[in-house]
VOGU-3710 file (C-alpha; in Angstrom, 3 decimals, decimal comma):
1> msldmffqhf> 46,434/136,108/28,766  49,284/136,411/31,287  52,118/138,886/30,585  54,500/136,128/30,188  52,524/134,633/27,257  51,961/138,065/25,657  55,646/138,628/25,554  56,299/135,022/24,245  53,634/135,731/21,385  55,227/139,149/20,747
11> fnaltlgsly> 58,702/137,938/20,251  57,634/134,973/18,195  55,686/137,417/15,870  58,576/139,881/15,964  60,962/137,211/14,668  58,706/135,981/11,824  57,674/139,493/10,881  61,348/140,483/10,742  62,124/137,654/8,292  59,074/138,398/5,939
21> gliaigytmv> 59,964/142,058/5,985  63,581/141,344/5,149  62,560/139,005/2,308  59,963/141,556/0,981  62,639/144,271/0,952  64,770/141,997/-1,186  61,963/141,616/-3,597  61,448/145,320/-3,646  65,138/146,068/-4,570  64,330/144,519/-8,146
31> ygilrlinfa> 60,514/145,456/-8,182  61,130/149,056/-7,242  63,678/149,594/-10,080  62,413/147,395/-12,917  58,790/146,679/-12,032  59,792/143,038/-12,312  58,728/140,257/-10,020  61,857/138,404/-9,428  60,251/134,853/-8,975  63,902/133,500/-8,270
41> hgdilmlgay> 64,106/135,531/-5,205  62,718/132,785/-2,909  65,028/130,306/-4,439  68,080/132,370/-3,636  66,814/132,355/-0,102  66,865/128,600/-0,234  70,379/128,636/-1,883  71,758/130,596/1,070  70,489/128,147/3,558  72,141/125,287/1,474
51> fvfygtttff> 75,440/127,174/1,065  75,839/127,335/4,814  74,916/123,715/5,178  77,429/122,427/2,807  80,015/124,991/3,917  79,948/123,687/7,368  79,312/119,841/6,594  81,477/119,405/3,379  84,068/122,100/3,531  84,264/122,208/7,256
61> lpwgvavvva> 84,128/126,042/7,426  83,686/127,699/10,867  79,918/128,576/10,930  80,511/132,341/10,924  82,770/132,067/7,954  80,192/129,783/6,112  77,517/132,377/6,719  79,638/135,147/5,060  80,591/132,849/2,073  77,004/131,789/1,712
71> ilaasavgil> 75,642/135,471/1,576  78,480/136,489/-1,008  77,771/133,418/-3,100  74,044/133,995/-3,182  74,760/137,640/-4,073  76,875/136,503/-7,001  74,025/134,091/-8,115  71,602/137,050/-7,990  73,914/139,006/-10,203  74,318/136,216/-12,662
81> vdriayrplr> 70,531/135,664/-12,877  70,171/139,329/-13,904  73,056/139,021/-16,485  71,719/135,718/-18,103  68,027/135,892/-17,779  66,903/139,671/-17,498  69,479/141,984/-18,937  69,015/140,612/-22,436  65,308/141,222/-22,186  65,539/144,654/-20,716
91> daprisalis> 63,867/146,353/-23,847  61,642/143,292/-24,627  57,886/143,183/-23,695  57,224/142,848/-20,074  55,683/139,478/-20,430  58,875/138,090/-21,963  60,732/139,177/-18,681  58,080/137,653/-16,616  58,222/134,377/-18,557  61,981/134,306/-17,961
101> aiavsffies> 61,587/135,090/-14,316  59,276/132,010/-13,904  61,775/129,910/-15,916  64,715/130,817/-13,754  62,809/129,888/-10,721  61,942/126,571/-12,128  65,384/125,839/-13,277  66,970/126,833/-9,698  64,434/124,537/-8,107  64,998/121,727/-10,394
111> lsvvvfsglp> 68,591/121,852/-10,336  68,615/121,993/-6,388  66,552/118,904/-6,473  69,221/117,175/-8,645  72,122/118,496/-6,831  70,881/118,532/-3,157  68,158/115,965/-3,377  64,649/116,661/-2,587  64,824/115,296/0,975  64,681/117,700/3,814
121> rpvyqpewlm> 67,897/118,166/5,810  68,446/119,072/9,430  70,442/122,164/9,919  73,246/122,823/12,439  72,225/125,273/15,082  74,996/126,795/17,171  74,455/126,162/20,750  74,533/129,695/21,813  71,634/130,601/19,596  69,517/127,618/20,995
131> tpinfgqlkl> 70,116/127,697/24,746  66,918/129,202/26,354  67,261/132,384/28,355  64,863/132,615/31,409  63,332/135,889/32,262  61,075/134,736/35,072  58,424/132,380/33,475  59,155/133,632/30,159  61,710/131,395/28,192  63,342/132,947/24,882
141> lpitlvvpvv> 65,720/131,313/22,632  68,583/133,651/21,623  67,672/133,179/18,002  64,328/134,845/18,696  66,144/137,927/19,670  69,024/137,695/17,059  66,649/137,658/13,993  65,090/141,028/14,741  68,308/142,666/15,719  70,269/141,330/12,577
151> sfvlvlgllw> 67,222/142,334/10,357  67,259/145,762/11,691  70,984/146,110/11,270  70,629/144,943/7,570  67,948/147,330/6,902  69,934/150,233/8,435  72,844/149,373/6,236  70,740/149,103/3,215  69,059/152,626/4,011  72,602/153,986/4,295
161> iihrtkpgla> 73,577/152,612/0,752  70,291/154,011/-0,727  70,589/157,465/0,680  74,070/158,095/1,308  76,053/156,653/-1,602  76,239/157,329/-5,321  75,042/153,799/-6,351  72,078/154,391/-4,071  71,378/157,767/-5,713  71,616/155,998/-8,965
171> mraiskdiet> 69,149/153,226/-7,889  66,658/155,948/-6,944  67,170/157,783/-10,262  66,573/154,523/-12,317  63,388/153,723/-10,294  62,021/157,125/-11,439  63,163/156,995/-15,093  65,558/154,631/-16,370  65,988/156,124/-19,806  66,788/159,718/-18,552
181> trllgvrvdr> 69,136/158,162/-16,057  70,959/156,279/-18,801  71,266/159,552/-20,771  72,996/161,143/-17,792  75,802/158,667/-18,139  74,890/156,362/-15,499  75,879/152,772/-16,242  72,475/151,480/-15,678  73,208/147,807/-16,157  75,887/147,730/-13,440
191> iialafglgs> 73,452/149,623/-11,014  70,722/147,046/-11,597  73,205/144,343/-11,135  74,074/145,938/-7,874  70,452/146,006/-6,782  70,169/142,230/-7,634  73,192/141,524/-5,564  71,944/143,543/-2,669  68,509/141,868/-2,809  70,050/138,439/-3,194
201> alaaasgimw> 72,242/139,001/-0,104  69,223/139,998/1,847  67,420/136,702/0,596  70,429/134,654/1,781  70,475/136,229/5,088  66,777/135,545/5,452  67,108/132,000/4,462  70,066/131,351/6,806  67,957/132,918/9,791  64,790/131,000/8,547
211> alrypqinpy> 66,756/127,597/8,640  68,097/128,344/12,104  64,519/129,362/13,277  62,852/126,486/11,560  65,600/123,956/11,363  65,047/122,032/8,181  66,026/122,992/4,518  64,715/121,526/1,289  64,730/122,900/-2,300  61,163/124,376/-2,095
221> mgifpgfkaf> 61,688/126,182/1,218  61,699/129,619/-0,564  58,322/129,398/-2,008  56,046/129,881/0,978  57,850/132,591/2,640  58,749/134,238/-0,585  55,138/134,314/-1,717  53,760/135,737/1,719  56,614/138,397/1,527  55,906/139,217/-2,129
231> iapvslgyss> 52,430/140,285/-1,016  53,814/142,789/1,364  55,571/145,366/-0,991  53,041/145,248/-3,920  49,577/144,474/-2,540  47,468/146,702/-0,517  45,540/143,743/0,906  43,993/140,461/0,012  41,636/140,344/-2,993  39,640/137,716/-4,890
241> vdmglareal> 41,555/135,475/-7,240  39,827/135,728/-10,669  39,617/132,640/-12,873  42,232/134,153/-15,284  44,825/134,463/-12,550  43,802/130,988/-11,242  44,164/129,463/-14,613  47,703/130,810/-15,034  48,643/129,567/-11,488  47,380/126,164/-12,152
251> frikafggla> 49,539/125,809/-15,269  52,645/126,693/-13,135  51,501/124,531/-10,322  51,060/121,605/-12,592  54,650/122,026/-13,887  56,123/121,309/-10,460  53,567/118,744/-9,313  51,980/121,074/-6,709  48,505/121,111/-5,180  46,196/124,160/-5,219
261> gfhcedhali> 43,656/124,639/-2,650  40,487/126,577/-3,245  37,891/128,465/-1,128  35,054/128,143/-3,585  32,529/131,017/-3,519  31,815/133,178/-6,604  33,076/136,644/-5,832  30,451/138,635/-7,887  27,511/136,737/-6,329  28,928/137,301/-2,770
271> cageakakag> 29,485/141,085/-3,482  25,963/141,528/-4,801  24,558/139,431/-1,835  26,437/141,387/0,806  25,457/144,651/-0,685  21,762/143,819/-0,640  22,094/142,320/2,963  23,645/145,577/4,291  21,082/147,637/2,437  18,365/145,438/4,195
281> ggtrraflds> 19,666/146,012/7,589  22,180/143,218/7,824  20,207/140,630/9,735  21,348/136,997/10,528  19,021/135,600/7,738  20,341/138,305/5,277  23,868/137,134/5,928  22,998/133,657/5,152  21,127/134,736/2,078  24,206/136,625/0,894
291> rpvvaeviat> 26,327/133,573/0,516  23,847/131,098/-1,349  24,710/127,688/-2,286  24,868/128,571/-5,902  27,951/130,792/-5,373  29,812/127,751/-3,997  28,612/125,561/-6,765  29,550/127,985/-9,609  32,967/128,536/-8,214  33,665/124,970/-7,625
301> anvielaret> 32,505/124,008/-11,090  34,831/126,733/-12,571  37,851/125,408/-10,597  37,049/121,833/-11,779  36,998/122,823/-15,472  40,311/124,723/-14,921  41,646/121,303/-13,344  40,296/119,507/-16,514  42,114/121,835/-18,935  45,470/122,363/-17,028
311> garvhichvs> 45,873/118,871/-15,556  46,738/120,334/-12,214  45,863/118,820/-8,902  43,272/120,951/-7,012  41,681/120,568/-3,525  38,287/122,028/-2,701  38,384/123,346/0,814  35,487/123,318/3,431  32,804/121,937/1,169  29,522/122,993/2,996
321> hprvaelvrr> 26,753/121,274/0,821  25,904/118,063/-0,983  25,515/119,758/-4,352  29,219/120,829/-4,174  30,255/117,474/-3,071  28,553/115,824/-5,980  30,651/118,066/-8,332  33,690/116,663/-6,668  32,435/113,130/-7,018  31,859/113,558/-10,709
331> aqadglsvtg> 35,250/115,130/-11,306  36,801/112,147/-9,555  34,713/109,827/-11,752  36,108/111,666/-14,767  39,641/110,867/-13,779  40,453/114,363/-12,728  43,020/115,059/-9,795  40,303/116,681/-7,611  40,142/116,160/-3,865  37,863/117,653/-1,307
341> etcphylvft> 37,279/118,120/2,256  34,542/119,337/4,665  34,504/120,289/8,296  32,873/119,194/11,663  30,729/122,354/11,907  29,116/121,528/8,464  28,508/118,005/9,795  27,111/119,115/13,163  25,705/122,569/12,991  22,914/124,045/10,733
351> eenllsggtv> 21,817/127,644/9,843  19,478/127,439/12,809  22,533/127,609/15,049  23,455/130,919/13,667  19,844/132,199/13,533  19,302/131,413/17,271  22,926/131,460/18,681  24,266/134,641/16,701  27,647/135,292/15,090  29,691/132,832/17,214
361> fkcapplrta> 28,327/130,543/14,456  29,297/132,791/11,515  31,615/131,368/8,944  32,243/131,052/5,274  30,686/129,271/3,556  27,928/129,686/5,935  26,120/126,862/7,730  23,509/125,379/5,747  20,190/123,496/6,238  19,604/120,356/8,343
371> eardglweyv> 18,941/118,401/5,179  22,121/119,519/3,698  24,047/118,758/6,647  22,674/115,136/6,715  23,225/114,738/3,081  26,919/115,758/3,320  27,652/112,777/5,481  27,106/110,411/2,406  30,237/111,979/0,681  32,226/111,747/3,932
381> ldgtlscigs> 31,547/107,988/4,365  32,019/107,080/0,702  35,420/108,837/0,612  34,480/111,562/-1,871  35,304/114,180/0,625  38,562/112,383/1,807  39,873/115,083/4,434  38,346/116,525/7,433  39,741/119,980/8,197  38,880/122,303/11,112
391> dhspsrpdek> 39,024/125,391/9,076  40,381/126,912/12,270  39,862/130,610/12,409  40,346/132,007/15,829  39,604/135,531/16,914  38,971/137,600/20,061  35,609/137,638/21,531  35,081/141,359/20,853  35,773/140,605/17,028  32,775/138,206/17,117
401> deavhgvmga> 30,479/140,641/18,974  27,396/141,296/16,956  26,453/144,201/19,121  29,626/145,914/18,249  30,029/144,920/14,480  26,661/143,843/13,419  26,099/140,389/11,652  27,934/141,398/8,533  30,978/143,042/10,074  31,552/140,342/12,717
411> wgglsglqsl> 34,582/138,016/12,412  33,718/135,045/10,092  35,299/131,932/11,247  35,043/129,200/13,911  37,758/127,797/16,330  37,576/124,009/15,908  41,196/122,717/15,841  41,304/121,219/19,336  37,716/119,729/19,070  37,925/118,055/15,640
421> vqvmfdqavt> 38,965/114,552/16,636  36,497/114,119/19,577  33,717/115,626/17,510  34,198/113,456/14,552  34,712/110,339/16,661  31,358/110,948/18,413  29,592/111,730/15,326  30,883/108,979/13,167  31,545/106,104/15,567  29,334/106,779/18,446
431> rrgcspslla> 26,282/108,142/16,866  26,277/106,557/13,458  28,207/103,159/14,212  30,935/103,502/11,807  34,330/101,678/12,301  37,002/103,833/14,353  39,144/103,007/11,206  37,290/105,823/9,512  39,237/108,295/11,425  42,528/106,597/10,371
441> rfassaarvf> 41,360/106,807/6,739  41,029/110,577/7,246  44,669/110,712/8,355  45,954/108,564/5,678  44,025/110,256/2,882  45,182/113,861/4,192  48,793/112,438/4,199  48,444/111,226/0,599  46,558/114,322/-0,783  49,224/116,608/0,781
451> gldgrkgalg> 52,377/114,664/-0,160  53,074/113,258/3,126  52,446/109,737/2,797  55,463/107,492/3,424  56,271/109,482/6,540  52,831/110,562/7,941  49,276/109,374/8,245  49,842/105,616/9,097  51,450/103,357/11,659  54,384/101,309/9,984
461> vgldadavli> 58,031/100,591/9,890  60,057/103,541/8,770  57,192/106,144/9,269  57,026/108,694/12,017  55,557/107,361/15,211  52,575/109,533/15,416  49,400/108,336/17,154  46,258/109,510/18,887  44,863/107,256/21,694  41,021/107,546/22,127
471> dpgrawtita> 39,034/106,301/25,041  35,928/105,301/23,255  33,806/105,211/26,301  34,839/108,655/27,721  31,969/111,198/27,879  33,013/114,852/27,271  31,500/118,311/27,305  33,313/121,199/25,549  33,652/124,095/27,954  35,655/127,232/27,797
481> hslrylnpfs> 37,906/125,839/30,599  38,719/122,842/28,533  39,857/124,798/25,486  43,661/125,454/25,151  43,207/128,369/22,534  44,656/131,913/23,103  41,115/133,024/23,118  39,222/130,152/24,732  35,803/130,376/23,144  34,188/128,536/20,386
491> afeglegvgl> 30,903/127,586/18,614  31,488/124,092/19,844  31,083/125,018/23,467  28,372/123,206/25,266  28,613/120,308/22,644  28,406/116,864/24,312  29,647/113,485/23,092  31,473/110,163/23,813  34,903/109,205/22,808  37,876/111,394/23,853
501> pvctvvrgrv> 41,394/111,608/22,674  43,519/111,176/25,890  47,151/110,812/24,551  48,755/112,235/21,437  52,269/111,051/20,252  54,388/112,859/17,583  57,637/111,205/16,315  57,552/108,845/19,341  57,111/111,513/21,977  54,029/112,107/24,042
511> varegnvlap> 53,031/115,717/23,215  49,609/115,737/24,995  47,973/113,708/27,734  44,466/114,135/29,359  43,989/117,601/27,703  47,378/118,990/28,864  50,123/120,123/26,386  53,448/118,363/27,229  55,427/119,054/24,119  58,517/121,437/24,560
521> fghglfqprk> 58,792/124,541/22,365  60,135/124,016/19,083  59,135/120,103/18,845  56,965/120,660/15,914  58,734/120,456/12,384  58,030/121,952/8,933  57,080/118,848/6,881  57,855/119,347/3,176  55,783/117,260/0,761  57,369/114,503/-1,382
531> p> 59,325/115,867/-4,267
//
């Protein structure tokens, strides 16, 4: 990787990390004092972005003035949320406050859809923030530098308030013992309201910068960054989602018409299998045995039953075996909103590839038998598995190195994003004689499943002009040289086929031709699902 590319990725990551950090600190302002998850925090982030939008387009305020007004207004909303939804429940059971927090989040989102409409809106970007600055071959947008600097200044200001002012001292005291602090004469409710106001101001600032960096706003824009940032202050790492938590999540997801995607492998079976595999030396065969098909079957069956109870839409990710696909088929026959996908590596490779080729073929769920691979095609061709996903999981070569980490410790995942279309065309059209329209069906099905139909997934008047042109007679071999990944290696290296994408068009603009990326930085846009 060149030095220019390194710094490009470094500043991009610094910008995104600064935004997540600022959002997380806003969450912590409330959680650290009340041990309450303020689910409305992400929605206040969204309101900050909308306040700037309407301040500049409806009230014709100068952009800088609109930003200040938006932050103050969002701070006021945060204080109002505390006053109406949380303060009356200060002494109530914790579950009551949690229910109220979820209700407030739903209310703000629903009201925003009514007031602002659910359609995404473009955001005004000041020219001085979007004019690239050249440092040799390195091109940086000023917004990429402004976001970390502003975030740093805001954090310094917050630290000064917390450590150098009486209200800050009171916040720290409340976080230790709220009742003792109240007995000392501190007006606890006012200090908590101030914490909500400060946290909401940070949320608004985050939302404004998020909208500048990713220039679209919609009423649900706070959910994703808010959820990821929520993990930061209160979680030590990722953990398995048990069925109780999944059940509660599905009830909430059902309420706003969302979709839950599940990686289905039973956690208890996997833990037991991995312990046995490590005790036995951690061979390649032991890894495959540690993640048996039954673990995938049990988890999928559980998720389907939760979908049956809650009525929520669920999507079963990267199905690896016909037994799992059959569960999806039966759920669909029962009228449940259950969809599924598989990946090219489950339709091309088998466990023998891992046994002979090593951990470059390691993934989860693992590769299955040749019989399972061939049987899975039935569910792809009949539409049970309506989507094809790459489950792209890149890594550095050393992270995949079996000699360094062993089979059990090596990175589990394959890089397959770039090769998906050509592999599926070769396997389905060239080798099996299917109509090329099968690939078009994958696109339209994915758009429908993820709420993008009517804009993506087809060619038609009023839809985005997206298309991939394939030369059906072009032979290809995947090589490290042909890969455009940051770490150009893949389990698909050495694979040969016929039928190659030669031109890709996004929103009417050619973004790739003959293996070369032509799209300018920032051409990709966030695509919100239909409300």
